[in-house]
Phi, psi and omega in degrees: 000126179272114178258013173296133180294141172287166177304324178293315179295318178296321177297320177296317177301316179299318181292322178294317182295321176300314183295320177300317181289318190271328188246321186272310187301315183298335182250011183307310185290334183303317183285343178286348179270002180092010176291146180284137180283124185291145182294332180295335174295322179292322177295329175294318176297322177299318181294333177280352180091006188289310190284351183248011185301325181263010188249129179301149182301329182293344175250018173091006181277168179269346169052059178267181176273167176291326173301320179295325176296321176296318177301314179304314182297315182297313184285320177293326178300332176296327183266312181200103183300331184290332180294340179287353178296328178292322172300311184298308185291326178282334172293310180293310181300315180295321182289331177278317185294342179292349174270359181283173177291155191299319182295328178290317178300316183287337177283321191252323187298313176301321181292325178289318180295323183279350183085003182284335177230155182242138176249154171230164179251116183252088181242303187300145179227164178306326179250014181214086177258272179297329177271069186296337180287356182260018183300148183251342179306138186240153176228112183250128179291129178222088181066239182273009182225163165252141174255115189253133180219138178148177180236140175245139189240155176049055183258117176298137180072016179303331185275344186230354184293146177265335184212145177247133165276102194247138181250127181219160184275118176253346183231209182286191183288162177086181188297325186288352180261007185257134180237160181249143179223148165271115184241108173296133187274005173261011177289149175301140179100351180264131172226161186230152175217121182271146180269163171257090186272151178290333179210184177058039186288333176305327191283351180048058181287143181186198181244154174239129180248131181243112181247092178056051182278124181267111183251130179309139182301333181284000176270003169293132183265116181073212181263157173301138179085358181262003187294317186297316181297321180299313185286327179291324175296322179289324176303321183304307183286326183291333178297322175291324177294318174303312180304315181292324176300316179295317181293327175299317177296325179288321179298318179295317179296318178294319179300315180297321183288325175299317179294320178298317180295330175291325185268326183284129181248133172223142182052037172083010177206163183297146175309325185295341178273357171270120187294335176296337177268307189291325179293323176299313179299319180300317181298314183289324174300319180293314183293319181295319180294319179296319178292324180299312184286333173295322180292316179293326175299317179300312182291327178294321175297319178295323177295335179266005183057035178258152182300135185214018182300314181294318179296323181295317179293321179299310184285337175289329175281313184286322186297297180302326177297308179297325180290318180295319181292321177296314184292321175301318177298318181299319176303313184293318183290342172280350185070213182299331179298323181293337180269358184280146181291346183285339175265149182282356188298317182294322178293320176301317180298315178299318182290321178293319180301320178300328181282349171293335179268324186301140177061022177120131182286167175308320182294323179290321181297318179295318179299323176297315176302317179297314180301315182287334179276318187262334186111152188299330181292344179258002189272141172290346178265125182247000000 
């Protein structure tokens, strides 16, 4: 399989890196202080084609490949890993929302593609994280509406999203009873609560509470009972995107550490001439590169409509792990300076660790690999 970027993909990567360097990197620390992310930044991403990659051109999308989504995540991750949340949520939301009824698609997809509206994914609950099939939020049909009740937890963009791709139980227990809905978050009965997270503060992670929220029946996405299958398919490609966002942050950190090791002198010579330093960097460059190509391999399989569940779980476990370990090493190799808040290394580490949890913990990823390798009868996931 040839994973060399095409001229179009390389040009896209170059534009993403320029934007990350010129617009994201200078303000990375600003959003860590709790400042609200301005909507014009989202519209800039939209103009670059980022928010419309999963949306068909007829609805205003840029209609890119999944490999291009990975490129955007990796390059934007160099400047601000948290900015990739808009790519992720709009990729997932767009890929699910294309199954909605036509009037709903025409209402929301162009607005998501243009950056005028923000979507979030409302799946996780206080009692249903890794076990997503156990969600308790309910959607009861009442004439021309569904009445939705329940709480969603640890939702990225909970504080700023305009619409949620929300999952609720319309049938019996288990995955087959779960349906997906487009739920505007300005409806009566919706409330929000923001968390105090160790990292990823730009994303305004929090909870959404739905208290008898009346949603038009035509906002059901696809058929009743089809929601769980839709979101699991989206998780597969998004796990590779998360991995590449983390790896982009690690690559930038390694680049900065290489330059620092060239300039910093100890015991009469540059740090780079001490094998205890340079060999560490060589190891992390290798591990990050291996995780990177695994992620692109996964996305290339998705572009070819080939099964990629095992590869997605592998790179979601390996990518953030390799990234966190590389950034941690960069902090140590910088000495006391690396631990200072004036450098972005500590923020990158906090942000990457949060992504080890997102879309499935390392333990869940390993369990998926076991299921795919040994067969469902040997899997700890039932």
